[in-house]
C-alpha positions as CSV (number, residue, x, y, z in Angstrom):
1,M,233.1,186.7,102.7
2,R,232.7,184.7,106.1
3,V,230.6,187.6,107.2
4,R,228.0,187.2,104.0
5,K,227.6,183.4,104.0
6,L,227.2,183.6,107.6
7,T,224.2,185.7,106.8
8,L,223.2,183.2,104.0
9,A,223.0,180.0,106.6
10,A,221.1,182.4,108.7
11,M,218.6,183.1,106.6
12,A,218.2,179.2,105.0
13,L,218.1,178.2,108.5
14,A,215.2,181.0,109.2
15,A,213.2,179.6,106.0
16,G,213.5,175.8,106.9
17,L,212.0,176.6,110.3
18,S,208.7,178.8,108.4
19,L,207.7,175.6,106.2
20,T,208.2,173.5,108.6
21,A,206.0,175.9,111.0
22,C,203.3,176.2,107.5
23,Q,202.7,172.2,107.5
24,N,201.7,172.2,111.2
25,D,198.9,174.7,110.7
26,D,197.9,172.6,107.6
27,G,196.3,170.4,110.8
28,T,197.6,166.6,109.2
29,D,199.7,165.0,111.7
30,E,201.7,162.0,110.4
31,T,201.3,160.6,114.0
32,S,197.5,160.7,114.4
33,A,195.5,157.4,115.0
34,P,193.6,155.9,112.1
35,P,190.2,156.4,112.3
36,A,188.5,153.6,114.2
37,A,186.7,150.8,111.8
38,S,182.8,151.4,111.3
39,A,180.5,149.0,112.5
40,P,179.4,145.6,109.8
41,S,175.7,146.2,108.3
42,S,173.1,143.3,108.8
43,P,171.5,141.8,106.2
44,D,168.5,144.7,106.0
45,G,170.4,147.5,106.5
46,G,170.5,148.2,109.9
47,S,173.7,147.9,111.6
48,A,174.6,144.8,113.8
49,S,174.7,145.1,117.4
50,A,175.7,141.9,119.6
51,G,174.9,140.8,123.0
52,T,171.3,142.8,123.0
53,G,169.3,139.8,123.7
54,S,166.4,140.8,121.3
55,A,166.3,137.7,119.7
56,G,164.6,135.5,122.1
57,A,161.7,138.2,122.6
58,D,159.9,138.5,119.7
59,Q,160.0,134.5,119.8
60,E,158.1,134.0,123.0
61,G,154.4,133.3,122.6
62,G,151.9,135.1,123.5
63,G,149.5,132.1,124.9
64,S,150.2,129.5,122.7
65,D,152.9,126.6,122.1
66,S,155.1,125.9,119.4
67,A,152.0,123.6,118.0
68,G,149.9,126.5,117.8
69,K,147.7,125.1,120.7
70,S,146.5,127.1,123.9
71,P,148.2,126.2,126.8
72,A,146.7,124.1,129.4
73,G,144.1,126.1,131.6
74,T,144.0,129.3,129.2
75,G,141.1,128.6,127.4
76,G,138.6,126.9,125.9
77,T,134.7,126.2,126.3
78,G,133.7,126.1,130.0
79,G,131.8,123.0,130.4
80,A,133.7,120.9,127.6
81,T,135.1,117.7,128.4
82,A,138.5,117.3,126.8
83,D,137.2,115.7,123.9
84,G,135.0,118.9,123.1
85,K,131.5,117.3,124.2
86,A,129.6,119.2,126.7
87,A,130.4,117.7,130.7
88,K,127.8,115.5,132.6
89,C,124.6,117.6,134.3
90,R,124.9,118.6,137.8
91,T,122.3,118.0,139.8
92,D,122.0,121.5,141.3
93,E,122.0,123.0,137.6
94,L,119.3,120.7,136.8
95,E,115.0,121.3,137.8
96,I,113.7,118.5,138.4
97,T,109.7,117.6,138.4
98,A,107.1,114.8,138.1
99,V,103.7,114.7,137.2
100,D,101.0,112.2,136.9
101,A,101.1,111.0,133.3
102,T,98.8,107.6,133.5
103,V,96.3,107.5,130.8
104,G,93.1,106.2,131.5
105,G,92.2,103.0,130.8
106,D,95.8,102.2,131.0
107,T,96.9,98.6,133.2
108,E,99.9,100.9,134.7
109,G,100.3,104.1,136.4
110,T,103.0,106.4,134.9
111,V,104.8,109.4,136.2
112,A,106.4,111.8,133.9
113,V,109.7,112.9,135.3
114,D,110.8,116.6,133.9
115,L,114.6,117.7,134.0
116,K,115.3,121.3,133.2
117,N,118.9,122.3,132.3
118,G,119.3,125.9,134.0
119,G,123.3,125.9,134.9
120,G,123.9,128.2,131.7
121,R,126.0,126.2,129.8
122,D,125.0,122.6,127.8
123,C,125.2,119.8,129.4
124,T,124.7,115.8,128.7
125,L,122.8,113.0,130.5
126,A,123.3,109.5,129.7
127,G,122.1,106.6,130.5
128,Y,119.4,105.4,133.4
129,A,118.3,108.4,136.3
130,G,118.1,106.5,139.8
131,V,114.7,106.2,141.4
132,D,113.4,105.3,144.5
133,L,109.8,105.4,146.2
134,K,110.0,106.3,149.6
135,T,106.9,103.6,151.7
136,N,105.5,103.2,154.3
137,A,107.8,99.7,154.2
138,G,110.6,101.4,153.4
139,T,112.2,102.4,150.7
140,L,111.5,100.6,146.8
141,S,114.2,101.2,143.9
142,A,112.6,100.8,140.7
143,E,114.5,99.0,137.9
144,R,115.4,99.7,134.5
145,T,113.7,98.6,131.4
146,G,116.4,97.7,129.5
147,E,115.5,100.5,127.0
148,Q,118.5,102.1,125.4
149,A,119.9,105.1,126.9
150,D,121.0,107.5,124.4
151,P,122.7,110.5,125.5
152,V,121.0,113.6,125.6
153,V,123.0,117.2,124.9
154,L,120.4,119.8,126.8
155,A,121.1,123.1,125.9
156,D,120.6,125.9,128.7
157,G,117.4,125.8,129.4
158,E,116.0,122.6,127.5
159,N,114.7,120.1,129.4
160,V,114.1,116.4,128.9
161,T,111.9,113.6,130.4
162,F,112.0,110.2,131.6
163,G,109.0,107.6,132.5
164,I,108.6,105.7,135.6
165,T,105.7,102.7,135.4
166,Y,104.4,101.1,138.4
167,P,101.3,98.7,139.2
168,I,97.8,100.7,139.8
169,N,96.5,99.3,143.3
170,D,92.8,98.2,142.0
171,T,92.8,95.3,145.2
172,G,91.0,97.1,147.0
173,G,93.5,97.0,150.2
174,S,95.5,99.2,151.3
175,G,98.3,98.0,149.8
176,V,102.0,99.6,150.6
177,R,101.7,103.1,150.6
178,I,103.8,105.6,149.2
179,T,105.1,108.6,150.8
180,G,107.9,110.4,148.3
181,L,110.0,110.2,145.1
182,V,113.7,110.7,145.1
183,V,115.6,111.1,142.1
184,T,119.3,111.0,141.4
185,P,120.2,112.0,137.9
186,P,122.6,109.8,135.8
187,N,126.1,109.6,137.0
188,E,125.8,111.8,140.2
189,T,125.3,111.0,144.0
190,K,123.7,113.8,145.4
191,S,119.4,113.3,144.8
192,V,116.6,115.3,145.3
193,T,113.5,114.3,146.8
194,L,109.6,115.2,145.8
195,D,106.0,114.5,146.3
196,W,104.7,111.6,144.7
197,P,102.0,112.8,142.1
198,G,101.0,109.0,141.4
199,G,98.6,106.5,142.4
200,A,98.9,106.8,146.4
201,S,99.7,103.0,147.1
202,L,100.8,100.2,144.8
203,P,99.5,96.6,145.2
204,A,100.8,94.4,148.3
205,S,102.9,91.3,146.5
206,D,105.1,88.5,147.3
207,T,106.7,88.4,143.8
208,P,110.3,89.1,143.7
209,G,112.4,92.0,142.5
210,S,110.3,95.5,142.2
211,P,107.3,96.2,140.6
212,V,108.6,100.0,139.1
213,K,110.1,100.3,136.5
214,V,111.8,103.3,135.4
215,G,113.2,104.1,131.2
216,P,116.1,106.0,130.5
217,M,115.8,109.4,129.0
218,G,113.3,110.7,126.8
219,S,111.4,107.6,127.1
220,A,108.1,109.7,128.3
221,G,108.5,112.4,125.5
222,Q,110.3,115.9,125.8
223,G,109.0,119.0,126.4
224,G,110.4,122.2,124.7
C-alpha cells in the first residue's frame, strides 16, 4: 500500500508539471507590461505631435504684412510718389527745344519752349520753368507772368510747351544782344543751354525789372 501511494503521488506531481508547461506554451505572460497607450487624435483626424514648430512657418507671409500691404521697398510703381502721383520730371529725362513762335504784327516777340518726356515713365511738371537769357551785358532772368500754373502729367513720349515773351527791338539801335537761352525745368536745379531762336537783341531800357516774361506749362499750346 505504501508503494501504491508513492506511485500515485508521483503521477499527480508529473501531471501538475505538465499542466504548467502547457499554460506557458500558449504565449500568455502574467508579468508582461501592458501595451503602450496610443497618442490622441487631432480634430482633423491626424495624430497630434508636439514640438514640431510647423505652426508659425505657415503663418509667415510671402511679402505682405498683417494688413495685407506690401512691405516698404518691395514693390510699387516706379516713378510714383508715396501718394500714388507721378514723380517730378528730371532734367535728364526731358528733351528741351526752343523755336521762334512770333506771329507777324505782334507787338512782342514769342519763343516757344517744348519739353518732351523721354524718361520711360510718367512724370509731373508743376509750376514755372526758370528762364535766363545770356546777353552781351550779362544774364537777364525772365519774370513770371503770374498765370495759374496747374501741374501737368506727361506720359513717356508726350510733351508740353510754355512761352517766353520779350519786347521787339525796333529802335534802330543795336540794343542788348542775346547770345543764348538757359532753361531750368520746374523744381529742378540742373539747366540746359539752348540757342536763342528769337530776335537778335532787346531794346535798351532803363526801366526797372525784366522785360522778358515766362508763362506756366502749357501757356504756348501743347504739342502731341
